[in-house]
C-alpha positions as a Markdown table, in Angstrom:
| # | Residue | x | y | z |
|---|---|---|---|---|
| 1 | Met | 0.0 | 0.0 | 0.0 |
| 2 | Lys | 2.8 | 2.3 | 0.9 |
| 3 | Asn | 4.5 | 1.7 | -2.5 |
| 4 | Phe | 1.2 | 2.4 | -4.3 |
| 5 | Ile | 0.8 | 5.7 | -2.6 |
| 6 | Ile | 4.4 | 6.7 | -3.5 |
| 7 | Leu | 3.7 | 5.8 | -7.2 |
| 8 | Ile | 0.6 | 7.9 | -7.3 |
| 9 | Ala | 2.5 | 10.8 | -5.8 |
| 10 | Ile | 5.2 | 10.5 | -8.5 |
| 11 | Ile | 2.6 | 10.4 | -11.3 |
| 12 | Leu | 0.8 | 13.5 | -9.9 |
| 13 | Thr | 4.1 | 15.3 | -9.7 |
| 14 | Cys | 5.0 | 14.5 | -13.3 |
| 15 | Asn | 1.6 | 15.5 | -14.5 |
| 16 | Ser | 1.8 | 18.8 | -12.7 |
| 17 | Thr | 5.2 | 19.5 | -14.1 |
| 18 | Tyr | 4.1 | 18.9 | -17.7 |
| 19 | Ala | 0.9 | 20.9 | -17.2 |
| 20 | Gln | 3.0 | 23.9 | -16.3 |
| 21 | Gln | 5.1 | 23.6 | -19.5 |
| 22 | Asp | 2.8 | 25.6 | -21.8 |
| 23 | Thr | 5.3 | 26.9 | -24.4 |
| 24 | Ile | 8.4 | 25.5 | -26.1 |
| 25 | Val | 9.9 | 27.2 | -29.1 |
| 26 | Tyr | 12.8 | 25.6 | -31.0 |
| 27 | Tyr | 15.5 | 27.5 | -32.9 |
| 28 | Lys | 18.2 | 26.7 | -35.4 |
| 29 | Asn | 20.7 | 29.6 | -35.8 |
| 30 | His | 18.1 | 31.8 | -34.0 |
| 31 | Thr | 15.4 | 30.9 | -36.6 |
| 32 | Pro | 12.2 | 29.3 | -35.2 |
| 33 | Ile | 11.7 | 25.7 | -36.4 |
| 34 | Ala | 8.8 | 23.2 | -36.1 |
| 35 | Ser | 10.5 | 20.6 | -33.9 |
| 36 | Ser | 13.5 | 19.7 | -31.8 |
| 37 | Asn | 15.2 | 17.9 | -34.7 |
| 38 | Gly | 18.3 | 19.8 | -35.5 |
| 39 | Ala | 17.6 | 22.6 | -33.1 |
| 40 | Asp | 20.5 | 24.3 | -31.3 |
| 41 | Gln | 18.4 | 26.4 | -29.0 |
| 42 | Gln | 15.1 | 26.3 | -27.2 |
| 43 | Val | 13.0 | 28.7 | -25.1 |
| 44 | Val | 10.8 | 27.0 | -22.5 |
| 45 | Ile | 8.0 | 29.0 | -20.7 |
| 46 | Gln | 6.5 | 27.3 | -17.7 |
| 47 | Gln | 3.4 | 28.9 | -16.1 |
| 48 | Asn | 3.4 | 29.0 | -12.3 |
| 49 | Asn | 0.0 | 30.7 | -12.1 |
| 50 | Arg | -2.1 | 33.2 | -14.1 |
| 51 | Met | 0.3 | 36.1 | -13.3 |
| 52 | Ser | 3.7 | 34.5 | -13.1 |
| 53 | Ser | 5.8 | 32.3 | -15.4 |
| 54 | Ile | 9.4 | 31.0 | -15.7 |
| 55 | Met | 11.3 | 31.4 | -19.0 |
| 56 | Met | 14.4 | 29.3 | -19.6 |
| 57 | Thr | 16.7 | 29.7 | -22.6 |
| 58 | Cys | 18.6 | 26.5 | -23.4 |
| 59 | Ser | 21.3 | 25.4 | -25.8 |
| 60 | Trp | 22.1 | 22.0 | -27.2 |
| 61 | Lys | 25.5 | 21.0 | -25.9 |
| 62 | Asp | 27.2 | 17.6 | -25.5 |
| 63 | Asn | 24.0 | 15.9 | -26.7 |
| 64 | Lys | 21.8 | 17.4 | -24.1 |
| 65 | Trp | 19.9 | 20.6 | -23.3 |
| 66 | Lys | 21.7 | 23.0 | -21.0 |
| 67 | Val | 20.0 | 25.9 | -19.4 |
| 68 | Asp | 21.9 | 29.1 | -20.2 |
| 69 | Lys | 19.5 | 31.6 | -18.6 |
| 70 | Thr | 16.5 | 31.6 | -16.3 |
| 71 | Glu | 14.1 | 34.6 | -16.1 |
| 72 | Ile | 10.9 | 35.2 | -14.1 |
| 73 | Ile | 8.0 | 36.8 | -15.9 |
| 74 | Lys | 5.5 | 38.7 | -13.8 |
| 75 | Leu | 2.3 | 39.9 | -15.5 |
| 76 | Lys | 0.7 | 43.2 | -14.5 |
| 77 | Lys | -3.0 | 44.2 | -15.1 |
| 78 | Asp | -2.0 | 47.2 | -17.3 |
| 79 | Gly | -0.9 | 45.2 | -20.3 |
| 80 | Ser | 2.7 | 44.9 | -19.3 |
| 81 | Tyr | 5.0 | 42.4 | -17.6 |
| 82 | Lys | 8.4 | 42.5 | -15.8 |
| 83 | Val | 11.2 | 40.1 | -16.7 |
| 84 | Ser | 14.0 | 39.6 | -14.2 |
| 85 | Asn | 16.9 | 37.2 | -13.7 |
| 86 | Gly | 17.8 | 38.1 | -10.1 |
| 87 | Thr | 20.4 | 40.7 | -11.0 |
| 88 | Ser | 18.7 | 42.8 | -13.7 |
| 89 | His | 15.3 | 43.4 | -15.1 |
| 90 | Tyr | 13.4 | 45.0 | -17.9 |
| 91 | Met | 9.7 | 45.7 | -18.8 |
| 92 | Arg | 7.6 | 45.0 | -21.8 |
| 93 | Ser | 4.2 | 46.4 | -22.7 |
| 94 | Tyr | 1.9 | 44.7 | -25.2 |
| 95 | Lys | -1.3 | 45.6 | -27.1 |
| 96 | Lys | -3.5 | 43.0 | -28.8 |
| 97 | Ile | -4.0 | 43.6 | -32.5 |
| 98 | Lys | -5.2 | 41.4 | -35.4 |
| 99 | Asp | -3.1 | 38.2 | -35.6 |
| 100 | Gly | -0.7 | 39.3 | -32.9 |
| 101 | Tyr | 0.6 | 42.0 | -30.6 |
| 102 | Glu | 2.4 | 45.3 | -30.6 |
| 103 | Val | 5.3 | 44.9 | -28.2 |
| 104 | Gln | 7.5 | 47.6 | -26.6 |
| 105 | Glu | 10.5 | 46.8 | -24.4 |
| 106 | Phe | 11.9 | 49.1 | -21.8 |
| 107 | Asn | 15.2 | 48.9 | -19.9 |
| 108 | His | 15.5 | 49.1 | -16.1 |
| 109 | Glu | 15.4 | 52.9 | -16.3 |
| 110 | Gly | 12.1 | 52.8 | -18.2 |
| 111 | Lys | 13.6 | 53.9 | -21.5 |
| 112 | Leu | 12.3 | 52.4 | -24.7 |
| 113 | Arg | 14.9 | 50.1 | -26.3 |
| 114 | His | 13.0 | 47.8 | -28.7 |
| 115 | Lys | 9.6 | 47.8 | -30.4 |
| 116 | Gly | 7.8 | 45.8 | -33.1 |
| 117 | Leu | 5.1 | 43.1 | -33.9 |
| 118 | Ser | 4.9 | 39.6 | -32.6 |
| 119 | Arg | 2.7 | 36.6 | -32.9 |
| 120 | Asn | 2.5 | 36.5 | -29.1 |
| 121 | Arg | 3.0 | 38.8 | -26.1 |
| 122 | Phe | 6.3 | 37.1 | -25.3 |
| 123 | Pro | 8.1 | 38.0 | -28.6 |
| 124 | Leu | 9.4 | 34.6 | -29.5 |
| 125 | His | 7.9 | 34.8 | -33.0 |
| 126 | Arg | 8.6 | 38.3 | -34.3 |
| 127 | Val | 7.3 | 39.6 | -37.6 |
| 128 | Gly | 7.9 | 42.7 | -39.8 |
| 129 | Gln | 10.3 | 45.4 | -38.7 |
| 130 | Trp | 11.7 | 45.7 | -35.2 |
| 131 | Gln | 13.4 | 48.9 | -34.1 |
| 132 | Asn | 16.3 | 49.2 | -31.6 |
| 133 | Leu | 16.3 | 52.5 | -29.8 |
| 134 | His | 18.6 | 54.5 | -27.6 |
| 135 | Asp | 17.5 | 57.8 | -26.0 |
| 136 | Asn | 14.5 | 57.7 | -28.3 |
| 137 | Lys | 16.7 | 57.5 | -31.4 |
| 138 | Val | 16.5 | 54.5 | -33.8 |
| 139 | Val | 20.0 | 53.0 | -33.8 |
| 140 | Gly | 19.2 | 49.7 | -35.5 |
| 141 | Ile | 16.6 | 47.8 | -37.5 |
| 142 | Ser | 15.9 | 44.0 | -37.8 |
| 143 | Ile | 13.5 | 42.7 | -40.3 |
| 144 | Tyr | 11.6 | 39.4 | -39.9 |
| 145 | Lys | 9.9 | 37.3 | -42.6 |
| 146 | Glu | 8.0 | 34.2 | -41.7 |
| 147 | Glu | 9.3 | 34.7 | -38.1 |
| 148 | Ala | 12.9 | 34.5 | -39.2 |
| 149 | Met | 15.3 | 37.4 | -39.2 |
| 150 | Ile | 16.3 | 38.1 | -42.8 |
| 151 | Lys | 18.1 | 41.5 | -42.3 |
| 152 | Ser | 19.7 | 43.3 | -39.4 |
| 153 | Tyr | 21.4 | 46.7 | -39.4 |
| 154 | Ile | 23.1 | 49.2 | -37.1 |
| 155 | Ile | 22.3 | 52.8 | -38.1 |
| 156 | Ala | 25.2 | 55.2 | -37.7 |
| 157 | Asn | 25.8 | 58.4 | -39.6 |
| 158 | Asp | 23.0 | 57.6 | -42.0 |
| 159 | Lys | 24.6 | 54.3 | -42.9 |
| 160 | His | 23.1 | 50.9 | -42.5 |
| 161 | Leu | 25.8 | 48.6 | -41.3 |
| 162 | Pro | 25.2 | 44.8 | -41.2 |
| 163 | Thr | 25.2 | 43.4 | -37.7 |
| 164 | Asn | 26.8 | 40.3 | -36.3 |
| 165 | Thr | 23.7 | 38.1 | -36.7 |
| 166 | Tyr | 22.7 | 35.0 | -38.6 |
| 167 | Ala | 20.7 | 37.3 | -40.9 |
| 168 | Asn | 24.0 | 38.4 | -42.3 |
| 169 | Ala | 26.2 | 35.4 | -41.9 |
| 170 | Asp | 26.3 | 31.6 | -41.8 |
| 171 | Ser | 28.5 | 31.7 | -38.7 |
| 172 | Leu | 29.0 | 34.6 | -36.4 |
| 173 | Ala | 32.1 | 36.5 | -35.4 |
| 174 | Ile | 33.0 | 35.1 | -32.0 |
| 175 | Tyr | 35.5 | 36.2 | -29.3 |
| 176 | Lys | 37.7 | 33.7 | -27.6 |
| 177 | Asp | 35.6 | 32.0 | -24.9 |
| 178 | Gly | 32.5 | 33.7 | -26.3 |
| 179 | Glu | 30.5 | 36.6 | -24.9 |
| 180 | Asp | 31.7 | 35.9 | -21.3 |
| 181 | Gly | 35.3 | 35.9 | -22.5 |
| 182 | Tyr | 34.8 | 39.3 | -24.3 |
| 183 | Glu | 33.2 | 40.9 | -21.3 |
| 184 | Lys | 36.0 | 39.7 | -19.1 |
| 185 | Ala | 38.6 | 40.9 | -21.6 |
| 186 | Ile | 37.0 | 44.4 | -21.8 |
| 187 | Ser | 36.7 | 44.6 | -18.0 |
| 188 | Glu | 40.4 | 43.7 | -17.6 |
| 189 | Thr | 41.5 | 46.1 | -20.3 |
| 190 | Val | 39.5 | 49.2 | -19.8 |
| 191 | Glu | 41.1 | 51.9 | -17.7 |
| 192 | Tyr | 38.9 | 54.3 | -15.8 |
| 193 | Pro | 40.5 | 57.8 | -16.3 |
| 194 | Arg | 41.8 | 59.1 | -13.0 |
| 195 | Ile | 40.6 | 62.6 | -13.8 |
| 196 | Cys | 37.0 | 61.2 | -14.2 |
| 197 | Gln | 37.3 | 59.2 | -10.9 |
| 198 | Glu | 38.5 | 62.3 | -9.0 |
| 199 | Asn | 35.7 | 64.4 | -10.3 |
| 200 | Gly | 33.0 | 61.8 | -9.9 |
| 201 | Ile | 32.3 | 61.5 | -13.7 |
| 202 | Thr | 30.4 | 58.4 | -14.7 |
| 203 | Gly | 28.6 | 57.2 | -17.8 |
| 204 | Arg | 27.9 | 54.6 | -20.4 |
| 205 | Val | 29.7 | 54.6 | -23.7 |
| 206 | Leu | 28.4 | 52.7 | -26.8 |
| 207 | Val | 31.3 | 51.8 | -29.0 |
| 208 | Leu | 30.5 | 50.8 | -32.6 |
| 209 | Phe | 33.1 | 48.7 | -34.3 |
| 210 | Ala | 33.6 | 46.2 | -37.2 |
| 211 | Ile | 35.1 | 42.8 | -36.9 |
| 212 | Asp | 37.0 | 42.6 | -40.2 |
| 213 | Val | 37.8 | 39.5 | -42.3 |
| 214 | Asn | 41.0 | 39.0 | -40.3 |
| 215 | Gly | 39.2 | 38.9 | -37.0 |
| 216 | Ser | 40.5 | 42.3 | -35.9 |
| 217 | Pro | 38.4 | 45.2 | -34.4 |
| 218 | Ser | 38.4 | 48.1 | -36.9 |
| 219 | Glu | 36.4 | 51.2 | -37.8 |
| 220 | Ile | 36.0 | 52.0 | -34.1 |
| 221 | Gln | 33.7 | 55.0 | -33.4 |
| 222 | Ile | 31.6 | 56.3 | -30.5 |
| 223 | Leu | 28.0 | 55.7 | -31.3 |
| 224 | Lys | 26.8 | 57.2 | -28.0 |
| 225 | Gly | 29.4 | 59.0 | -25.9 |
| 226 | Ala | 29.8 | 60.4 | -22.4 |
| 227 | Asp | 32.8 | 62.5 | -21.2 |
| 228 | His | 35.6 | 62.8 | -23.7 |
| 229 | His | 38.1 | 60.9 | -21.5 |
| 230 | Leu | 35.6 | 58.1 | -21.0 |
| 231 | Asn | 35.0 | 57.9 | -24.8 |
| 232 | Val | 38.8 | 57.5 | -25.4 |
| 233 | Ala | 39.2 | 54.9 | -22.7 |
| 234 | Ala | 36.2 | 52.8 | -24.1 |
| 235 | Ala | 37.5 | 53.0 | -27.7 |
| 236 | Thr | 41.0 | 52.0 | -26.5 |
| 237 | Ala | 39.7 | 49.0 | -24.7 |
| 238 | Val | 37.7 | 47.8 | -27.7 |
| 239 | Lys | 40.7 | 48.2 | -29.9 |
| 240 | Ser | 42.9 | 46.2 | -27.5 |
| 241 | Cys | 40.6 | 43.1 | -27.5 |
| 242 | Lys | 41.8 | 41.3 | -30.6 |
| 243 | Asp | 41.0 | 37.6 | -30.1 |
| 244 | Trp | 38.2 | 37.4 | -32.6 |
| 245 | Thr | 37.3 | 34.8 | -35.2 |
| 246 | Pro | 35.5 | 36.5 | -38.1 |
| 247 | Ala | 32.1 | 35.7 | -39.4 |
| 248 | Phe | 31.7 | 33.6 | -42.5 |
| 249 | Lys | 29.2 | 33.8 | -45.4 |
| 250 | Asp | 29.2 | 31.2 | -48.2 |
| 251 | Gly | 32.5 | 29.9 | -47.0 |
| 252 | Lys | 34.3 | 33.3 | -47.0 |
| 253 | Pro | 35.1 | 35.6 | -44.1 |
| 254 | Val | 32.9 | 38.8 | -44.0 |
| 255 | Lys | 33.1 | 42.0 | -42.1 |
| 256 | Leu | 30.2 | 42.6 | -39.7 |
| 257 | Tyr | 29.5 | 45.3 | -37.0 |
| 258 | Gln | 28.4 | 45.3 | -33.4 |
| 259 | Ile | 28.2 | 47.6 | -30.4 |
| 260 | Ala | 30.0 | 47.2 | -27.1 |
| 261 | Pro | 28.4 | 49.0 | -24.2 |
| 262 | Ile | 31.0 | 50.0 | -21.6 |
| 263 | Asp | 29.9 | 51.4 | -18.2 |
| 264 | Phe | 32.1 | 53.6 | -16.0 |
| 265 | Glu | 30.8 | 53.6 | -12.4 |
| 266 | Leu | 32.3 | 54.7 | -9.1 |
| 267 | Arg | 32.3 | 51.9 | -6.5 |
């Protein structure tokens, strides 16, 4: 009898777990696909209750799914929700329209940074044109067709520069040890100007640069600056981080662009 009760408990637990798993979206090179066959990434949304869900981003490594990021989604009654991972958060608002939603995404300071159309309020299936904004200025555009990104650009000085995304390459430009390796290299390389420290000058600098066909950072420019000394320090750090493998398209290396945000904060 005891074993029977334990078995029932296990069954109920499994059923409860699967009942919460209300959304799974599979991707191949960041393009949504119909099933897990050949997928290299998946996003799983498990519903805790009507107002709260857990979103997990997973990648296929060593023949198993590995959770890369876990975020908590908390719905609000005003047509918005908060997404947080324990250390940072952002907000999205959504408006129901025919065949989908208008979605706007705001950073932790409440500033609009992305907007566009999606099949659902969690923009896992984006359609049409999505804008990337900074200080209410459009700094990038991504275009989706049949829910796959087909073009992506950074806008700088009236030029449309192809971003380091699968819309523009078959394989991306990657830094040694990936994104974490690049963040570590930047943090170890950047020097906070003493004159700024002594005068309490802080800020975020957005550095636009190309990763050329040799895997070197080039065409370095300040997309959004702060104090002059901070701008110079940020650009110097980006120039010093050279351990890139270039992007490839049709078997040949190609030059693509990306943005490095560098924060200067007094501790």
